[in-house]
N, C-alpha and C positions, 0 to 999 in steps of 0.2 A: 725817326724813332717813335714808337708808339708810347702811349701812356704807361703801359705795363713795363716797357723797357727803360723807362726813365730811372736814373740813379736815385737811390735813397739818400736824401739830404744828410741824415744822421751818419750814414756810412761814409759819405764823402767827407764830412767834417772829421770823423774819426781817422780816416786815411790821411788827411792833411795834417792832423795832429801828430800821427806817428812819424811822418816825414820830417816835420819841423823839429820834433823832439831830438833828433839826432844831429841837428845843425849846431854850430858853435853859438855861444851866448852873445847877446848884443847889449849895448848900453844906450838908453834913451834919456834925453833931456827934454822936458816939456813943462808948460805952465802948470802950476798946481791945480788950477781949475779944470784943465783938460784931463789930468790924472783922476780927478774926482769924477768926471764924466765916465771914464773907463770903469771906475769902481762901481758906479751906479748901473752901467750897462751889464757888468758881470752879475750884480745882485738881481737884476730883473730877468736876465736870460736864464739863470739857473733855476728859476721857478717853472720853467717849461718842462713838464714831465715827458714830453715826446723826444727829448734829446737823450743820448746814451748816458748811462750812469757814470762812466769814466769822464765824460765831458762835464757833467754836473760837478763832480769832485774837483776837476782841474779849474773850472771857473771859480769855485769857492777858494781854492788854494791861491790862485793868482790874485783874486780880489782881495784876499787878506794881506798879501804882500804889498799891494798897492795901498791898502789902508794904512799899513805900517809906515809907508813913505809919506803919505798925504797928511796924516794926523800926527802932529808933533805932541810930545808929552806936555808941553806948555799950554795946550789948548784942549782941555777935557771936553768942552762943549762940542767941538768939532768931532771928537771921537764918539761921543754919544749919538750925534747925528749919523755918523757912518754906521754905527751898530744898528740903528733903527732901520737902515736900508736892508739889512739881512732878514728883517722880520716882516712878513706879509701883513701882519696885523697893523702895521704902521700905514698901510695904504689907506687912502681916503674911503674907498668902498667898504673895506672891512671895519675901519674905525667908526663908520656911520651906522654899523649894525646891520648891514645888508646881508651878511652871512652869519648864521647862528651856529655856534659850536655845541657839541653834545659830549656825553661820556664816550671816551675812546680808549681802546686798548692799543698801546704802543709797545713795539719791540725795539730795543736799543742795542747798539754795538759800539764800543770804544776802541779805536786803533791809535797807534802812535807811529811816528816816522822820524828819521834823522835827516831827511832832505825834502819833505813835503811831496814826495813823488811815490816812493815805495812804502807801503803801509803794512804793518803787522798788528795783530790784536794785542792790546796792552796787557801787561802782567796782571793777573787776577788773584784775589784772595777771597776768603769767605766773607770778610767784612767789606770788601771792595770789588764786587763783581764787575766784569767788563761787558756782560751781556745779560739781558733779562727782559721781563715783560711787566708792565705796570698799567693799571687802569687810572685814567685821570679825567677830570671834569673841566669843561670850558677852557681847554688849552690846545692850541694848534700844534702841529708837529715841530715847527721852528722854535716856538717858545719852549716846548718840552725838551728839545735838544739842548737848549741853553740851560734848562734846569738840570738836566743830567750832567752836563759839563761842570756847572757850578758845584754840584754835589761831589763830583769826581775830584775836582781841584781841592775842595775842602778836605776830602779824605786823604789826598796826597799830602796836604799840609800837615795833617796830624800823624802821618805814617813816617816815623823816623828811619824805618828800614828801607824806604823807597829810594832807589838809586836814580836821583834826578840828574838829567843830562841837559847842558845848556842849549843843545841843538834839537831838543825834543819838540816835535809838532804833535798835536792831538786832533783827533777827528771823531765826531759822534754822528752815527747814522741812525735814522729813525724810520720805522715802518708802521703805518696804520695797519694792524694785523688783518682785520676783517676785510678791508678794501684790497689789500695786497693779495690775499689768497683768492678771493672771489674774482678779482680782475684777471689774475694770471692764468687760472685754470678753468674758470667758468663754474666751478663747483668746489666745495671745500674738501681738501684732502685731510688725512689724519694729521693733527697738529702735534709737533714735537714738544719735548719738555721745554719749560719757559726759558731756560738758559741756552737752548739750542735754536729757538725760533728765528732770531735775527740772522744767525749764521746760515740757517737753512734757506731763508728767503734770499739772502745774498747769493748763495751758491746756486740757486735756481733762477737767477736772472731777474729778480724783482727789484726795480729801482726804488730807492728809499724816498720817502715823502719829504725828508729834510736832511741836510748834511751840514753840520757846523764844524768849522776848522779853526784852530788857533795856532798861530805862528809861535816860535819859541819866545819871542818878546811878549806876546799877548799871554801865553801860558804862564810865563814866569810872573807877570804882573797879577794874574788871577790867582795863582797858587799862593803867592806871598800876601795878597790882599784878602784871602778867603777867611782869615780870622776876623776881619772887619765885616764880612758879608757872609754869614752862615747860609748853608744850603737851605732852600725852601722846604718846608715840611710836606710830606706826601699826603 
């Protein structure tokens, strides 16, 4: 087999994922420390932009499920440590100031799910948009994704008309607009309206720069606690 004939690793992983998805579920018992290692592996691997978008999503979804199992409510410090692992800014290299952040335009899209597998765009209102564009300063995509979700949960907490479901998952996808467009096409195409940018990037195969997922347990805690932690100001 020549180099050109070698299988694409991402395609191989995606094919394996499709095959295993149809198999019956299994139950695993392992030391909590080993489960923590799996959580850490998922957090690190999802930062690789070379892997397929759906694999990034699934790594986050599975990692969040493991986090729910590993971090008991009686140990908030452990939960904070786990949350730090989703944030690249917690890495030593970034924390040391090796990378400098600048003003960035981000597009965001919020989806929800009843099983953590099939996602649809969340219901939107004029006061609670599920997609948009914002310019932020000194904030990486993962931090911005958390900001958007924090704001979203605070809005849901205040919205008495929202039909909250106990099995609702939430996902926030973030794109660095300028990098996404220049990287994908090599030149800038005409930019859609702000509320359409994230949908357009996703439809055209641009992998997001950050994906934040919340399980039903995490979402319920964040929504109920949002009156104690108001969304950050823009």
